[in-house]
Steps between C-alpha positions, in 0.01 A plus 500: 500500500615850416570697822444826312158412356162384626381148429133559422224246555200615300161370393131559551342458846423129565757390240754356745715804583479440875578132447807608298618739772467219757701271270779754453526563873530127570768473231707758685418811297476827692137605451357844570169551674284388787391139535154624592349849465572736789275396785262781587437337839850601615382862517232401751703280732729555797861381502395175671259422211179580691236727351503862614229589748318744271446241223145364490394143424345620174831656394694183591263294284549737206880492528522122538266449202721720283810303593324166450405608147862591421626164624228319305630650177839333541567310824865423411596864459496782245855640527420835350570866568171688558446759230790381285332173401203684348667823382853398404820677584678781322824696524698516822247283684643199317847488656388358835373190318814429298614140535155394622188344353207741493137429408335747260175419317506526120306827468743667743795415276370751244605861572190714447234714659229293666130573426452645850764769438797343683814362342606138487780309333848356539836637389607249235867590558471354851364167377733200481356153449122461488281202590161533332231293673219408261170327552204436272261796546205260540670341798587840647134600481393180677770542765375851574141374519600215731701737716213747535266215602743404777527864609123509531519202736768671709308826519163344576177489300377838618824692455655732244676270258188424294613746231793273406248280318303779339610414145267234361751330269881473504647784296829511304514880517714514814753268338501699176545831680810366678660283234416717196718804580777264614502324161522833317776623733691176464481518122665844514765398757656192352807530720275413795330228299834325453542468879165333571435146616135397457364264765146376447295431812378161379853397400625596845249262657541225241882476525628743760846336522564574132368857531717564804801378302411752226471777759841421651661497156333830403616678816837322511451382859613174662272400788569194712319172444310564823383841378382352170312225681332755727408719201339204325300403809382860540292479179162418653231351271236606753569865416409453134166661564382386160627371168163392361388617158242774456343667201501878481130583503288754314662837438838366613528227232698707248721658765562156647650388170730803498605429860587141411704621202687743727585215733622276216711776345677564829570131555701509178617861553361579155342838567509691170179365349300551820635852554324619184148403617525580870453878512123536461404186691725577794393863524137393534593249766710750692217754513264232627739392774648831611458548874433822686443595861132539579525762773231741379199356314418193710760563770604134523864617503626197313648476152228393256482422128220553249331168572479565873394860430198375305409266785528785748271716286232229511586393856488137384491253790503802734867548410505880532358485851747231607807678363396836641480339843844350442630849421387616842702219660802597290457857617508391863810288438683796347530351152374819330765770459271803485389430855842489661785609270630844596646541149166452320304777333292534183652715226344701216690292243295228328576170327286274283462121509392346169214250537260309269240706315201384705678591825657822375836660575565613857652843567593578856738724702851387579629472856753760610756310708672709765770237544685618190274779366399287201169400345370143499197317374257379764605144411871575556421679827303204631776258393766712675299512822436128518851393396716738697343791685249351741247685715775591748703674228778239520702442184543120471725521197679838490735395218217424257265782597770767502549464125 
C-alpha cells in the first residue's frame, strides 16, 4: 500500500463496503473510521456509565432505539468516518488518511455540487488503489427492504420507522443516482480506473478465499495464514439479507434495465458505452431522491425526499403526526441546532434545492454560522451539529470542522 495515498473502498450502500473494511482490518490493513457510529448515549451518561439524573425514561428509550437501529444495519461494524463516507474528501483533508483504507460511497467520489447546495467529492490526486464493491441492484433493493422490515421490528409496531417502507415497489433510482455519476466520472478519469479492483458481493460469498487472495495481490500485502483464515470466517452468509431475484415493477421496468446494464458495465470496467446514456436518466433519479431538511413546512426536522414528502402531504398512515411528535422528542434531546447552537442564525441569503416537477423547487434562507462567519445550507448546519457540535457546544472533531 502506498503510504502517500488513500486506499479507497467504494460502492453503493448495501454492496459489501462494510464487509470489505472488516476484511481489510483483519488482514492487517490500517483502516480509518469508527467501527460503529458515534454513540449518542455517551452524551447522556456519567463517567461510570450510568444515565444522568435529568434523562427521562422516554428519552432513554429513544436513544437506545436509535443505537439498536444502527447496529441492526451492520452488526459486525461499519468502519467509516462520519461525513466523509457520504460526502467524500477533498484537498488538505486527505493527508490524515494517507496509508489507510477509507470507505467512500460511489457518488461521493465525484467532485461536484450536491442538489442541496453543499459540495461533495474526493480529490483524485489523493487516491491510490481502489476496491470497488459491486452488487446486483435487484439484490441491493431487497437487502434494503429486508433491513427496513427488521428496523420496524426493533422500533415497534407503533413507532416512527413506518416510513422506511413507504415505497410500494423496489426502485432502481437510488442505485442509478449513485452509480451513474460515478460511471461518467470514471470514464473521464482513466488513471483512477487503472487502479481499481472490482469485487462482486456474490463472488465474495461464493469463493471468499479466492477473492481475498485477489485483494492481497492488488494491495501488495502479505497477511499471515491466521489472518487469512479469520478473514474467510468473517464472511457471514446470514448477513446476505437477500439475493433472491425480483422484477422491476411498473414505472421502474425501463430504469431497472438501465440499472442492470450499469452494474454489468462496471463489473467489466467498460464504462464508455454506458456514459453516453446516463445523463438524462440519472438526473431524473437524482431529483427524485434528493433529500432536504424538513424544518419549516411539516416541522418533522428530519431529512426527507420527494416520496416521503408526498406521504406527509397526504398524512398516509398518520405519518405526519407520528414524525411531528418525534421531532418534539428530538428537540428535547438537543438534536436540533436552532434550539441550542449559539452560532446559529437565519440569513437573508437564499439557496434553491431542485426537486421533481410535482413537488416543486424549494427556495429557503441559508444559515449564518457564527463559528466562522460563513453561510451554510440548513442541511449542512444540521449535519455539523449532529456530527461535531452537540447541544453543549462541544467540538467532537475540531480537525475536520475547522476546515
